[in-house]
C-alpha positions as protocol buffer text, in pm:
chain_id: "A"
residue {
  index: 1
  type: MET
  ca { x: 1408 y: 3904 z: -10203 }
}
residue {
  index: 2
  type: ALA
  ca { x: 1769 y: 3904 z: -10092 }
}
residue {
  index: 3
  type: LYS
  ca { x: 1957 y: 4233 z: -10148 }
}
residue {
  index: 4
  type: ASN
  ca { x: 2287 y: 4238 z: -10340 }
}
residue {
  index: 5
  type: VAL
  ca { x: 2585 y: 4454 z: -10417 }
}
residue {
  index: 6
  type: ASP
  ca { x: 2396 y: 4653 z: -10683 }
}
residue {
  index: 7
  type: ASP
  ca { x: 2115 y: 4730 z: -10432 }
}
residue {
  index: 8
  type: ALA
  ca { x: 2372 y: 4851 z: -10178 }
}
residue {
  index: 9
  type: LEU
  ca { x: 2561 y: 5069 z: -10429 }
}
residue {
  index: 10
  type: PHE
  ca { x: 2233 y: 5219 z: -10562 }
}
residue {
  index: 11
  type: ALA
  ca { x: 2114 y: 5287 z: -10206 }
}
residue {
  index: 12
  type: SER
  ca { x: 2438 y: 5462 z: -10125 }
}
residue {
  index: 13
  type: GLY
  ca { x: 2355 y: 5731 z: -10373 }
}
residue {
  index: 14
  type: LYS
  ca { x: 2701 y: 5700 z: -10530 }
}
residue {
  index: 15
  type: LYS
  ca { x: 2748 y: 5711 z: -10902 }
}
residue {
  index: 16
  type: PHE
  ca { x: 2916 y: 5398 z: -11030 }
}
residue {
  index: 17
  type: SER
  ca { x: 2938 y: 5152 z: -11316 }
}
residue {
  index: 18
  type: TYR
  ca { x: 3101 y: 4821 z: -11398 }
}
residue {
  index: 19
  type: VAL
  ca { x: 3098 y: 4572 z: -11678 }
}
residue {
  index: 20
  type: GLY
  ca { x: 3033 y: 4205 z: -11621 }
}
residue {
  index: 21
  type: ASP
  ca { x: 2862 y: 3993 z: -11362 }
}
residue {
  index: 22
  type: ARG
  ca { x: 2751 y: 4135 z: -11032 }
}
residue {
  index: 23
  type: PRO
  ca { x: 3017 y: 4069 z: -10766 }
}
residue {
  index: 24
  type: THR
  ca { x: 2907 y: 3832 z: -10492 }
}
residue {
  index: 25
  type: THR
  ca { x: 3226 y: 3791 z: -10294 }
}
residue {
  index: 26
  type: GLU
  ca { x: 3487 y: 4033 z: -10164 }
}
residue {
  index: 27
  type: ALA
  ca { x: 3740 y: 3902 z: -10411 }
}
residue {
  index: 28
  type: GLU
  ca { x: 3499 y: 3959 z: -10707 }
}
residue {
  index: 29
  type: TYR
  ca { x: 3412 y: 4306 z: -10572 }
}
residue {
  index: 30
  type: ASN
  ca { x: 3774 y: 4407 z: -10546 }
}
residue {
  index: 31
  type: ALA
  ca { x: 3844 y: 4274 z: -10893 }
}
residue {
  index: 32
  type: ALA
  ca { x: 3538 y: 4420 z: -11050 }
}
residue {
  index: 33
  type: ASN
  ca { x: 3700 y: 4747 z: -11173 }
}
residue {
  index: 34
  type: ILE
  ca { x: 3412 y: 4952 z: -11051 }
}
residue {
  index: 35
  type: GLN
  ca { x: 3424 y: 5302 z: -11206 }
}
residue {
  index: 36
  type: TRP
  ca { x: 3317 y: 5556 z: -10949 }
}
residue {
  index: 37
  type: GLY
  ca { x: 3167 y: 5894 z: -11037 }
}
residue {
  index: 38
  type: GLU
  ca { x: 3388 y: 6199 z: -11017 }
}
residue {
  index: 39
  type: GLY
  ca { x: 3454 y: 6289 z: -10651 }
}
residue {
  index: 40
  type: GLU
  ca { x: 3288 y: 5966 z: -10530 }
}
residue {
  index: 41
  type: THR
  ca { x: 3471 y: 5777 z: -10259 }
}
residue {
  index: 42
  type: PRO
  ca { x: 3470 y: 5405 z: -10337 }
}
residue {
  index: 43
  type: MET
  ca { x: 3275 y: 5183 z: -10100 }
}
residue {
  index: 44
  type: ALA
  ca { x: 3471 y: 4922 z: -9909 }
}
residue {
  index: 45
  type: TRP
  ca { x: 3333 y: 4571 z: -9911 }
}
residue {
  index: 46
  type: ALA
  ca { x: 3253 y: 4592 z: -9543 }
}
residue {
  index: 47
  type: ASP
  ca { x: 3046 y: 4904 z: -9612 }
}
residue {
  index: 48
  type: VAL
  ca { x: 2861 y: 4726 z: -9895 }
}
residue {
  index: 49
  type: GLN
  ca { x: 2784 y: 4436 z: -9661 }
}
residue {
  index: 50
  type: THR
  ca { x: 2659 y: 4676 z: -9391 }
}
residue {
  index: 51
  type: LYS
  ca { x: 2433 y: 4849 z: -9647 }
}
residue {
  index: 52
  type: ILE
  ca { x: 2293 y: 4510 z: -9763 }
}
residue {
  index: 53
  type: THR
  ca { x: 2218 y: 4417 z: -9401 }
}
residue {
  index: 54
  type: GLU
  ca { x: 2041 y: 4752 z: -9351 }
}
residue {
  index: 55
  type: LEU
  ca { x: 1834 y: 4705 z: -9667 }
}
residue {
  index: 56
  type: GLU
  ca { x: 1732 y: 4352 z: -9575 }
}
residue {
  index: 57
  type: ALA
  ca { x: 1618 y: 4475 z: -9232 }
}
residue {
  index: 58
  type: LEU
  ca { x: 1377 y: 4715 z: -9398 }
}
residue {
  index: 59
  type: GLU
  ca { x: 1258 y: 4464 z: -9664 }
}
residue {
  index: 60
  type: TYR
  ca { x: 935 y: 4399 z: -9462 }
}
residue {
  index: 61
  type: LYS
  ca { x: 826 y: 4751 z: -9550 }
}
residue {
  index: 62
  type: GLU
  ca { x: 849 y: 4682 z: -9921 }
}
residue {
  index: 63
  type: ASP
  ca { x: 664 y: 4350 z: -9874 }
}
residue {
  index: 64
  type: ARG
  ca { x: 382 y: 4522 z: -9685 }
}
residue {
  index: 65
  type: GLU
  ca { x: 351 y: 4803 z: -9937 }
}
residue {
  index: 66
  type: LYS
  ca { x: 304 y: 4545 z: -10210 }
}
residue {
  index: 67
  type: ALA
  ca { x: 54 y: 4334 z: -10005 }
}
residue {
  index: 68
  type: TYR
  ca { x: -166 y: 4611 z: -9862 }
}
residue {
  index: 69
  type: PRO
  ca { x: -488 y: 4692 z: -10057 }
}
residue {
  index: 70
  type: LYS
  ca { x: -493 y: 5026 z: -10236 }
}
residue {
  index: 71
  type: ILE
  ca { x: -543 y: 5316 z: -9996 }
}
residue {
  index: 72
  type: GLY
  ca { x: -888 y: 5387 z: -10146 }
}
residue {
  index: 73
  type: ASP
  ca { x: -1000 y: 5033 z: -10064 }
}
residue {
  index: 74
  type: GLN
  ca { x: -854 y: 5060 z: -9713 }
}
residue {
  index: 75
  type: LEU
  ca { x: -1054 y: 5376 z: -9651 }
}
residue {
  index: 76
  type: ASP
  ca { x: -1371 y: 5235 z: -9796 }
}
residue {
  index: 77
  type: ASN
  ca { x: -1334 y: 4930 z: -9567 }
}
residue {
  index: 78
  type: LEU
  ca { x: -1282 y: 5165 z: -9269 }
}
residue {
  index: 79
  type: TRP
  ca { x: -1586 y: 5367 z: -9365 }
}
residue {
  index: 80
  type: HIS
  ca { x: -1804 y: 5064 z: -9392 }
}
residue {
  index: 81
  type: ALA
  ca { x: -1686 y: 4939 z: -9057 }
}
residue {
  index: 82
  type: ILE
  ca { x: -1775 y: 5273 z: -8899 }
}
residue {
  index: 83
  type: ASP
  ca { x: -2107 y: 5278 z: -9084 }
}
residue {
  index: 84
  type: ALA
  ca { x: -2201 y: 4949 z: -8926 }
}
residue {
  index: 85
  type: ASP
  ca { x: -2142 y: 5072 z: -8565 }
}
residue {
  index: 86
  type: ALA
  ca { x: -2331 y: 5364 z: -8404 }
}
residue {
  index: 87
  type: ASP
  ca { x: -2060 y: 5408 z: -8142 }
}
residue {
  index: 88
  type: LEU
  ca { x: -1789 y: 5439 z: -8407 }
}
residue {
  index: 89
  type: LYS
  ca { x: -2007 y: 5681 z: -8609 }
}
residue {
  index: 90
  type: SER
  ca { x: -2003 y: 5901 z: -8302 }
}
residue {
  index: 91
  type: LYS
  ca { x: -1633 y: 5864 z: -8229 }
}
residue {
  index: 92
  type: PHE
  ca { x: -1525 y: 5920 z: -8585 }
}
residue {
  index: 93
  type: ALA
  ca { x: -1802 y: 6157 z: -8688 }
}
residue {
  index: 94
  type: THR
  ca { x: -1581 y: 6406 z: -8875 }
}
residue {
  index: 95
  type: PHE
  ca { x: -1423 y: 6130 z: -9093 }
}
residue {
  index: 96
  type: TYR
  ca { x: -1747 y: 5942 z: -9138 }
}
residue {
  index: 97
  type: ASN
  ca { x: -1956 y: 6248 z: -9233 }
}
residue {
  index: 98
  type: ALA
  ca { x: -1701 y: 6377 z: -9481 }
}
residue {
  index: 99
  type: ILE
  ca { x: -1692 y: 6039 z: -9667 }
}
residue {
  index: 100
  type: LYS
  ca { x: -2069 y: 5997 z: -9646 }
}
residue {
  index: 101
  type: ALA
  ca { x: -2121 y: 6342 z: -9801 }
}
residue {
  index: 102
  type: VAL
  ca { x: -1907 y: 6237 z: -10100 }
}
residue {
  index: 103
  type: LYS
  ca { x: -2098 y: 5904 z: -10125 }
}
residue {
  index: 104
  type: ASP
  ca { x: -2435 y: 6072 z: -10103 }
}
residue {
  index: 105
  type: ALA
  ca { x: -2333 y: 6326 z: -10368 }
}
residue {
  index: 106
  type: ASN
  ca { x: -2206 y: 6052 z: -10598 }
}
residue {
  index: 107
  type: PRO
  ca { x: -2436 y: 5749 z: -10561 }
}
residue {
  index: 108
  type: LYS
  ca { x: -2349 y: 5425 z: -10742 }
}
residue {
  index: 109
  type: SER
  ca { x: -2672 y: 5444 z: -10943 }
}
């Protein structure tokens, strides 16, 4: 999802508010009458654009976090892959045995 002015301002950590539509151009931004928190230095349009670019460059991380299976499912898949391979059982014995002890102590039925 494309990042916007609001994303950039929130990511800056600055306190701000404005009324009306989200600015999408420099002219709209400058006319938006943004109220900055006490002691906050207003962000210039160029700084907003830089922050948007930075956020978009990191967007893949958010996409991956949403797409990955839950960590428990990832670990279970890893355990089953190790369980199916004697060499991996040896290489990852500490991990394998710790998980196996929990599985043995808590059988499915």
